[in-house]
N, C-alpha and C positions, 0 to 999 in steps of 0.2 A: 550646513543645521550638523548640530553638536549631542550626537549620541551617549546618551549615560550608559549603560553596561552592565556598572553596578544597579540604576535603580530597575533597567531589566530582572535581574535577575532577582530581585528582592521582594518586585512583585508575584515573580512567579513564584517564590519561596515562599513569599504572605498569600499566595493563591492557592496552595495547600495540593499543589499542582508534579511537587518532587515528590512527596510519598502518595502518588498515585501513579504514578509511572516507573513503571519495571527495569526498563532494557528495550535494548533493540531488536525485533523482530525478527523483521527480514528486508531485505531491501531490492526492487520490483525495478525493473527494465522493460522497456517498451521499444523492440526493433523493427526492422522493416523487415516486412516479404522474404524469407528466406534467408531471416541473419538468428534464428534461430537455435537453429545447432549451430553454427559456427560459435555466434557469444558460449557455448556450452561449452564447445570442445576448446578453444578459447581457457574459458576459466577451468578445465576443466588440467587440462596443463602442469596451471600454473598452482594447486593446487587440490587437495586430494575429496571439493566434492563431487559427489554420486548423482546420480538420477537419482527421484527420491518419491515425483508426484504427478500427472501431467492430467492436464483439466481442457477437455474441448469448449469452449463457452458460445454457443449455438443462438443466440441474440444477437450476440458482440461478433461474431465472425469471427473468433479468434480462437488460439491455443497459446497454453498456458500449464508452462511445467516450472516445479525445483527443484533446486539440484542444491543437496545438503552436504555439507564437514559432519562426518562422524555425526552424533545426536545433539552437535551441538547450533548452539544459533548465534549468529541470523541464518537463513537460510535465503539464495539467491531467486527472488521468480524473474520469470523469463518469457514474458508473453509476447508473438507475433501476430500477426494479423492475418487473415484464409485469403480477401481477398480486399482490389483495391477499398471496396465500403465497410472496412471495418473502422470502426471505432483506434485500432493499437495502430495499423496502420494512419490513418489520416491523423493520428497525433504525430507520429513516424515523420510522415513531410511536411510537416508540419514545423518541429524542431531537429527532427532526426532521429533513430536509433540511440537512449541516453533516462539511464533513471528516469524513473518518473515518478516515484515519495518511495519514504523509508517510513513503514509501519514499527509501530511501536504497541509491546507490551503493557498493555495496566489492569492494576485487581478494581474496580469500577467504572469501564468507560462510563454509562447514565451521569458519572458525575462529575466524567472529563472531560464532557461533552457541555453541560450545564456551568463550570468553569468557563470551558475555555468559548460557548458563546457569552456572558455576563463580559469577559474583558475582548470581546468584539470579536473571535475569528467565528467566521464562515466556511458552511460545510456544503458537500457537492448534493446531499441528500438532505431532506427535512429531517427523518428520523435514522437510527442508528441502524445498518440492515446485520437481518440474522436475531436472533432468541436464546435464552439460559437455554430452553427443550431442545433449541438445533445444536447447544451447544458450542457457538461461537458467535458472537456482534463485535463489527466491525461498518468504518464510516472515516470518510475521505473527509483531511480542511481542504479549502478554495486554495488554487496553489500560493504559492510564495509573490511578491511584487518582484523580487530579485532572481532568482534565480529558475520559477516556474514549477519547486517541486512542490509537490504534494507530502503532507502528514498524514496516516494514517493511524490509527489509533483498533487498538486487536483486545477482545479479553477472547479470554477462554472461559470453559465450567467442564465441574466434577472430568467421569469419568472419557471424554471429548480425544479421541486421540489423531480427529486426519487434524489438517494443518488448514484447509480452509471444509466448505465444501464450495460443490461445485454452483450452488445456486446463490450464495453471500457474493464468489467469484463473481461472473455475469451478473448480479447488481451494482457491487462496487463498479465494474466496468462501469452497471449502461450510469450510473450516476454522473461520471466523464464530461457525459452526450453533451455537455450545456455549456459548456467549454468549446464549444467549437469543434472538438474533435468526430461530430457526427456529422 
């Protein structure tokens, strides 16, 4: 099978997505139980990343820590299951500790999702998670066939000064349950 990358780029640009996707926002890892702090330490030994935010995700039996390099993006997000029933731990048992998704900041998430759906992209949830009034909207694509990575689209609104909301993180994580991770 021959792949025409020029056609792929032209199709992407013709869709208007190149004007809507701004930059890499964060890289998210899922790690086995007991590896979150070691993963943080490894990264903080290599780069001047520092702990930024922590979220306990009750319904997913997980904890998520964000580490940040000064005030720049991308942030590194590390999630660990709290027990064997965690979506995160089940993912790690299936795939090992690894990058789970790459998140891209977008200008208009609803347009991005509509365009991507028209291009045949599928998502882990039917609707975008969050709202403008909450200050943040996010959605995961289904995993890629070759690397099993997920792409997240994220949009923040107004003076929202958080990185995530605990509710959004929980709902995003739960949306991956249909992937056999729970």
